[in-house]
C-alpha positions in Angstrom: 43.7 8.0 -20.5 40.5 6.8 -18.8 41.1 3.4 -17.0 39.0 0.4 -18.2 36.5 -1.3 -15.9 38.9 -4.3 -15.8 41.7 -2.0 -14.6 39.3 -0.5 -12.0 38.5 -4.0 -10.8 42.2 -4.7 -10.2 42.8 -1.3 -8.4 39.7 -1.3 -6.2 38.8 -3.7 -3.4 35.8 -6.0 -4.1 33.6 -4.2 -1.6 34.2 -0.8 -3.3 33.7 -2.2 -6.8 30.4 -4.0 -6.2 28.1 -0.9 -5.9 30.0 0.7 -8.8 29.2 -2.3 -11.0 25.5 -2.1 -9.9 25.3 1.6 -10.7 26.8 1.0 -14.2 24.4 -1.8 -14.9 21.5 0.4 -13.8 22.6 3.2 -16.2 22.6 0.8 -19.1 19.0 -0.2 -18.3 16.0 1.7 -19.6 14.2 3.7 -16.9 11.5 1.8 -15.0 8.7 4.2 -14.1 7.3 3.3 -10.7 4.2 5.0 -9.3 3.1 4.8 -5.6 0.4 6.4 -3.6 1.9 9.0 -1.2 1.1 7.0 1.9 2.9 4.5 4.2 1.7 1.4 2.4 3.3 2.6 -0.9 6.5 3.7 0.7 8.8 0.7 -0.2 9.8 2.3 -3.4 11.0 5.4 -1.6 13.2 3.3 0.6 14.5 1.2 -2.3 15.5 4.4 -4.1 17.1 6.3 -1.1 18.8 3.2 0.4 20.2 2.1 -2.9 18.3 -1.2 -3.3 17.3 -0.4 -6.9 21.0 0.2 -7.8 22.0 -3.0 -6.0 19.8 -5.1 -8.3 20.8 -3.1 -11.4 17.6 -1.1 -11.9 17.3 2.4 -13.1 14.1 3.6 -11.5 12.1 6.8 -11.5 9.6 7.0 -8.6 6.6 9.3 -8.7 3.5 9.6 -6.4 -0.2 9.8 -6.9 -2.9 10.6 -4.3 -4.9 7.3 -4.6 -4.6 3.7 -5.6 -7.2 4.2 -8.3 -5.1 6.9 -10.0 -2.1 4.6 -9.8 -4.0 1.8 -11.5 -5.2 4.1 -14.2 -1.7 5.2 -14.9 -0.3 1.6 -15.2 -3.3 0.6 -17.3 -2.7 3.5 -19.7 1.0 3.1 -20.0 2.0 6.2 -18.1 3.7 4.1 -15.5 5.3 0.6 -15.6 4.8 -0.6 -12.0 2.3 0.6 -9.4 1.2 -0.1 -5.8 -2.4 -0.4 -4.7 -4.7 -2.4 -2.3 -5.7 -5.9 -3.2 -9.4 -5.2 -3.6 -8.8 -2.5 -6.2 -6.3 -4.7 -8.1 -8.7 -7.7 -8.0 -11.6 -5.5 -9.2 -9.6 -4.3 -12.1 -8.6 -7.9 -12.9 -12.2 -8.9 -12.9 -13.1 -6.1 -15.3 -10.5 -7.5 -17.8 -7.6 -5.2 -17.1 -4.4 -7.4 -17.4 -2.8 -6.6 -14.1 -0.5 -9.1 -12.4 1.1 -8.9 -9.0 4.9 -9.0 -8.9 5.8 -8.2 -5.2 4.1 -7.9 -1.8 3.6 -4.6 -0.1 1.8 -3.7 3.1 0.5 -6.4 5.4 -2.1 -6.1 8.1 -1.4 -7.4 11.6 -4.1 -7.0 14.2 -1.6 -6.2 17.0 -0.9 -2.8 15.5 -4.5 -1.7 15.0 -3.4 0.0 11.8 -7.0 0.9 10.8 -9.7 2.2 13.1 -13.3 3.5 13.0 -13.3 6.8 14.8 -15.9 9.4 16.0 -15.6 12.8 17.6 -14.8 12.7 21.3 -18.2 14.0 22.3 -20.2 11.9 19.8 -23.0 9.8 21.3 -22.1 7.0 18.9 -20.7 4.0 20.8 -21.7 0.9 18.8 -22.4 -0.3 15.3 -26.1 0.1 15.8 -25.6 3.8 16.5 -24.2 4.2 13.0 -27.5 3.3 11.2 -28.4 6.1 8.9 -25.2 7.9 9.6 -22.5 9.2 7.2 -19.1 7.5 7.4 -16.0 8.8 5.6 -13.5 6.5 4.0 -10.1 7.3 2.5 -11.4 5.5 -0.6 -14.7 3.9 -1.7 -15.0 0.7 -3.6 -11.7 -0.5 -2.2 -10.4 -2.5 0.8 -11.5 0.1 3.3 -15.1 -0.2 2.3 -14.8 -4.0 2.4 -13.5 -3.8 5.9 -16.3 -1.4 7.1 -19.0 -3.6 5.5 -17.6 -6.7 7.2 -17.3 -5.0 10.6 -20.9 -3.8 10.4 -22.2 -7.1 9.2 -20.5 -9.0 12.0 -22.3 -6.8 14.5 -25.7 -7.3 12.9 -25.9 -4.0 11.0 -26.6 -4.1 7.2 -23.8 -2.3 5.3 -26.4 -0.5 3.2 -27.9 1.2 6.2 -25.1 3.7 6.4 -23.9 6.3 3.9 -20.2 5.9 2.9 -18.4 8.9 1.3 -14.8 9.5 0.3 -12.7 12.0 2.1 -9.0 12.8 2.3 -7.4 11.4 5.5 -6.0 14.8 6.4 -9.6 16.2 6.6 -11.3 13.5 8.7 -10.6 14.8 12.2 -11.8 18.3 11.4 -14.9 16.9 9.6 -15.8 14.7 12.6 -15.5 17.6 15.0 -17.4 20.0 12.8 -20.3 17.5 12.5 -20.0 17.2 8.7 -19.6 13.4 9.1 -20.5 11.0 11.9 -17.6 8.6 11.8 -14.4 8.0 9.8 -12.2 5.0 8.9 -8.7 6.3 9.7 -5.2 5.1 9.7 -1.7 6.3 10.3 0.1 8.7 10.1 -2.9 11.1 10.5 -4.5 8.9 13.1 -1.5 9.2 15.5 -1.8 13.0 15.6 -5.6 12.9 16.1 -5.2 10.4 19.0 -2.5 12.4 20.7 -4.5 15.6 20.5 -7.6 13.6 21.5 -9.6 15.0 18.6 -11.1 11.5 17.9 -12.3 8.5 19.8 -12.0 4.9 18.5 -15.1 2.7 18.4 -13.8 -0.3 16.4 -11.2 -1.9 14.2 -12.7 -2.7 10.7 -9.7 -4.4 9.1 -9.9 -7.1 11.8 -13.3 -8.1 10.4 -11.5 -9.3 7.3 -8.9 -11.4 9.1 -6.5 -10.9 11.9 -3.6 -11.0 9.5 -3.5 -10.6 5.7 -1.8 -9.0 2.8 -3.5 -5.7 2.2 -1.5 -4.3 -0.8 0.9 -5.3 -3.6 3.0 -4.1 -6.4 1.6 -4.8 -9.9 2.2 -4.2 -13.6 0.5 -5.4 -16.8 1.0 -8.9 -18.1 2.3 -7.4 -21.3 5.0 -5.3 -19.6 6.0 -8.2 -17.3 6.4 -10.6 -20.3 8.5 -8.0 -22.2 10.7 -7.2 -19.1 11.2 -10.4 -17.1 14.6 -9.4 -15.8 13.3 -6.1 -14.5 10.4 -7.8 -12.9 12.7 -10.2 -11.0 15.0 -7.4 -10.0 12.1 -5.2 -8.8 10.7 -8.0 -6.7 14.2 -8.5 -5.1 14.5 -4.8 -4.4 11.1 -4.9 -2.7 12.1 -7.8 -0.5 15.3 -5.8 0.5 13.1 -2.7 1.2 10.6 -4.7 3.3 13.4 -6.2 5.4 15.0 -2.8 5.9 11.8 -0.9 6.6 10.5 -3.4 9.1 13.8 -3.1 11.1 14.3 0.6 10.8 11.0 2.5 11.4 12.6 5.7 12.6 14.9 5.9 9.6 12.2 5.1 7.1 10.0 7.7 8.7 12.4 10.4 7.6 12.4 9.2 4.1 8.6 9.0 4.0 8.4 12.6 5.3 10.7 13.8 2.6 8.9 11.9 -0.1 5.3 12.9 0.8 5.8 16.2 2.6 3.6 14.8 5.5 5.1 15.1 9.0 5.1 11.8 10.9 4.3 11.6 14.6 7.2 9.9 16.2 4.8 7.7 18.2 3.0 6.5 15.1 3.0 2.8 14.4 4.4 2.0 11.0 3.2 -0.3 8.3 4.7 -3.7 8.1 5.7 -5.1 4.7 5.5 -8.6 3.3 8.7 -10.2 2.0 6.7 -12.4 -0.5 3.4 -12.8 -2.3 1.6 -15.4 -0.2 -1.7 -16.5 -1.8 -3.0 -17.7 1.6 -2.4 -14.2 3.0 -4.3 -12.7 0.0 -7.3 -14.9 -0.1 -9.2 -13.4 2.8 -9.3 -10.1 1.1 -10.7 -11.5 -2.2 -13.3 -13.6 -0.3 -14.5 -10.6 1.7 -14.5 -8.3 -1.4 -16.8 -10.8 -3.1 -19.0 -11.3 -0.1 -19.7 -7.5 0.2 -20.2 -6.9 -3.5 -16.9 -5.3 -4.6 -16.2 -8.4 -6.7 -18.8 -10.4 -8.6 -17.3 -13.6 -7.3 -14.2 -14.7 -5.4 -11.4 -16.5 -7.3 -8.0 -18.1 -6.3 -5.4 -15.5 -5.3 -2.9 -17.3 -7.4 -4.7 -16.0 -10.5 -3.4 -12.6 -9.8 0.3 -13.5 -9.4 2.7 -13.2 -12.3 4.4 -16.4 -13.3 7.5 -16.1 -15.4 7.5 -18.3 -18.5 
């Protein structure tokens, strides 16, 4: 005869029973469909899945990946995913266009000490300064998002009109080759691909665009629709708790998280590559510089309080 859960509780020590209870609760929950870009800034969900943080908070989660934040946003807006991760500029732009996105947890944060984002050229390029970029083609991992805002701010602060360059979108994995073949003149790059390019000396760094927004800020977040959040308040709270656990763990265990990220994305990580830092909370003050810069450089019609984006439970 199968023992009851009460009998199991009496037979097993508390430490052994706690994860079992969480797993049973998760199985009773409907599946939460989480979609993340297959890059370091979206990797919290991979860690929460593999390290058991979702189970610990009683969530049954299915994690999938997409190539870009725009594709993630489209899936969440269309109901193909419940929760997604993207950069703040893209989320704010969608909010401005009337899409009912709300932020429920923090994701990657920018800290200047890591130089997580660089403007690079080929090693033998004559380009040295912002003025040398006038009339040139610069590749970005995504246009009309935070990387374009950062480039515009960096150029502007050096007296170069953002409209004087041509920005194109290019996969990060193609940028070093495109620079060295002369197909582009400069590229805004980040890790993990940047680490390999720097180690092989296939690129040369001429600037740090993200630092033109602010020296520290929240760059990305986890979001859902207001309708889904209102209908699933328990899942929203549990997901936010799992993301805090994931942030704490990933910030302390970069080598272990690298193995999980490699398995999840299929992209090898250079062991010397700096890793993304994650925010434990949604801090409006850390979000506001991104919204202000996005408005200043035309990716938003006007800035607005960061608190307007954050979900508030009834």
